[in-house]
C-alpha positions as CSV (number, residue, x, y, z in Angstrom):
1,M,28.9,-61.7,-75.6
2,K,26.0,-61.9,-77.8
3,R,24.0,-63.0,-74.8
4,S,25.4,-60.0,-72.6
5,M,24.2,-57.6,-75.5
6,T,20.9,-59.0,-75.6
7,V,20.3,-58.7,-71.7
8,F,21.8,-55.1,-71.8
9,I,19.6,-54.2,-74.8
10,A,16.4,-55.6,-72.9
11,L,17.2,-53.8,-69.7
12,A,17.7,-50.5,-71.5
13,V,14.3,-51.0,-73.3
14,L,12.5,-51.6,-69.9
15,A,14.3,-48.7,-68.3
16,F,13.1,-46.2,-71.0
17,S,9.6,-47.6,-71.4
18,G,9.2,-47.8,-67.7
19,A,9.3,-43.9,-67.4
20,A,6.4,-43.8,-69.7
21,W,4.4,-46.1,-67.5
22,A,4.9,-44.3,-64.2
23,A,3.2,-40.8,-65.1
24,D,-0.3,-40.3,-63.9
25,T,-2.6,-37.7,-62.3
26,N,-5.2,-37.7,-59.6
27,T,-7.7,-34.9,-58.7
28,V,-8.3,-34.2,-55.1
29,T,-11.6,-32.4,-54.1
30,V,-11.2,-30.6,-50.7
31,S,-14.5,-29.6,-48.8
32,A,-15.7,-28.4,-45.4
33,V,-19.0,-27.4,-43.8
34,V,-19.2,-24.4,-41.6
35,T,-22.1,-24.9,-39.1
36,R,-24.7,-22.2,-38.4
37,T,-23.9,-21.4,-34.8
38,C,-24.9,-19.0,-32.0
39,K,-23.1,-18.6,-28.6
40,F,-23.3,-16.6,-25.6
41,S,-19.8,-15.1,-24.6
42,S,-20.7,-16.0,-21.0
43,A,-22.7,-18.6,-19.3
44,T,-24.6,-16.2,-16.9
45,S,-25.7,-12.7,-16.6
46,T,-27.1,-10.8,-13.5
47,L,-30.0,-8.3,-13.5
48,N,-29.9,-6.3,-10.2
49,F,-32.7,-4.1,-9.4
50,P,-31.8,-1.1,-7.0
51,P,-33.0,-1.5,-3.5
52,L,-36.9,-1.4,-3.3
53,D,-38.0,0.8,-0.4
54,P,-41.7,0.0,0.5
55,S,-41.9,3.4,2.3
56,T,-41.7,5.2,-1.1
57,P,-43.1,2.6,-3.5
58,V,-42.0,3.7,-7.1
59,N,-41.8,1.7,-10.2
60,V,-38.2,0.7,-10.4
61,N,-36.2,-0.3,-13.6
62,G,-32.9,-2.3,-14.0
63,S,-30.9,-3.4,-16.9
64,T,-27.8,-5.2,-17.8
65,S,-26.2,-6.6,-21.0
66,T,-24.6,-9.8,-22.1
67,R,-22.6,-10.5,-25.4
68,Y,-23.2,-13.2,-27.9
69,W,-22.2,-14.1,-31.5
70,C,-23.6,-16.0,-34.6
71,T,-21.9,-17.2,-37.7
72,K,-21.5,-14.6,-40.4
73,D,-24.5,-13.7,-42.2
74,V,-26.8,-16.2,-40.3
75,T,-30.3,-14.5,-39.9
76,T,-30.8,-15.0,-36.2
77,G,-34.0,-16.0,-34.5
78,P,-35.1,-13.9,-31.6
79,V,-33.3,-14.6,-28.2
80,T,-36.0,-16.1,-26.1
81,A,-36.3,-16.4,-22.2
82,T,-37.9,-19.1,-20.2
83,N,-40.7,-18.0,-17.7
84,G,-38.3,-18.4,-14.6
85,G,-38.7,-20.7,-11.7
86,N,-41.7,-18.9,-10.0
87,W,-44.0,-18.3,-13.0
88,S,-47.4,-17.7,-11.9
89,G,-49.1,-18.3,-15.3
90,T,-49.4,-14.5,-15.9
91,S,-45.8,-13.2,-14.8
92,R,-42.3,-14.0,-13.8
93,R,-41.8,-13.5,-10.2
94,M,-38.8,-13.3,-7.7
95,A,-39.1,-15.6,-4.5
96,G,-37.9,-14.3,-1.3
97,P,-38.2,-14.8,2.4
98,G,-41.3,-16.4,4.0
99,G,-42.5,-17.5,0.5
100,D,-43.0,-13.8,-0.7
101,L,-43.1,-13.1,-4.4
102,I,-42.5,-9.9,-6.2
103,P,-43.7,-9.7,-9.9
104,Y,-41.3,-8.2,-12.5
105,T,-41.1,-7.8,-16.3
106,L,-38.1,-8.8,-18.5
107,G,-37.3,-7.5,-22.0
108,L,-34.4,-8.4,-24.4
109,T,-33.2,-6.1,-27.0
110,P,-30.5,-7.1,-29.2
111,D,-28.3,-4.4,-31.1
112,A,-28.6,-3.9,-34.6
113,A,-25.2,-5.1,-35.8
114,P,-24.8,-7.9,-38.3
115,N,-23.8,-11.3,-37.4
116,A,-20.1,-11.6,-38.2
117,G,-18.6,-14.4,-36.1
118,P,-16.9,-14.7,-32.7
119,G,-14.3,-11.9,-33.7
120,S,-17.4,-9.5,-33.7
121,P,-19.7,-10.1,-30.7
122,R,-23.2,-8.5,-30.5
123,T,-24.7,-6.9,-27.4
124,L,-28.0,-8.0,-25.8
125,T,-29.5,-5.4,-23.4
126,I,-31.6,-7.3,-20.6
127,G,-34.1,-4.8,-19.1
128,G,-36.6,-5.2,-16.3
129,S,-39.0,-3.5,-14.1
130,V,-40.9,-3.9,-10.7
131,L,-43.9,-2.0,-10.1
132,G,-44.0,0.0,-6.8
133,A,-47.3,-1.6,-5.6
134,D,-45.8,-5.1,-6.1
135,Y,-43.4,-4.8,-3.1
136,T,-45.1,-2.8,-0.5
137,G,-46.4,-5.8,1.5
138,V,-43.4,-8.2,1.2
139,T,-41.1,-9.4,3.9
140,A,-37.6,-7.5,3.9
141,G,-34.7,-9.7,2.5
142,S,-33.2,-10.9,-0.8
143,Y,-35.5,-11.9,-3.8
144,Q,-34.3,-13.9,-6.9
145,D,-35.4,-15.7,-9.9
146,T,-33.6,-17.6,-12.6
147,V,-34.6,-17.2,-16.3
148,T,-32.8,-19.0,-19.1
149,L,-31.9,-17.3,-22.4
150,T,-31.8,-19.3,-25.7
151,I,-30.5,-18.0,-29.2
152,N,-31.0,-20.2,-32.3
153,P,-29.3,-19.6,-35.7
């Protein structure tokens, strides 16, 4: 019995002292990085000029818009445009039938809204013009060019 009592006391001491040994703490640091991002809402836009009538050559303007967003509070660089596929070294040009080319200008005007993320997209107005004198001697038909827009945060 003396032996049983000794075993029982040893087990009780171990049980009570084990609870003190089990307690400890750990601090977890949680972190993330939000990237500076700007994205266009769609991959394509179309700027269509009204029909160009060489019998009454007048300067013609056209415009369209596209939407984009940037991460909140990002200072956006300007939206830039490539020169297009028919650049002459001095102007953008639309190509048409018979290899004829019609020069045009292109302007990009972002709205004044702040960058506030994808839930608050902004508007970029895309405007262009064709001079009447630039389409009086060209072949009738469809003319086009492709320009790529880029926006960087």
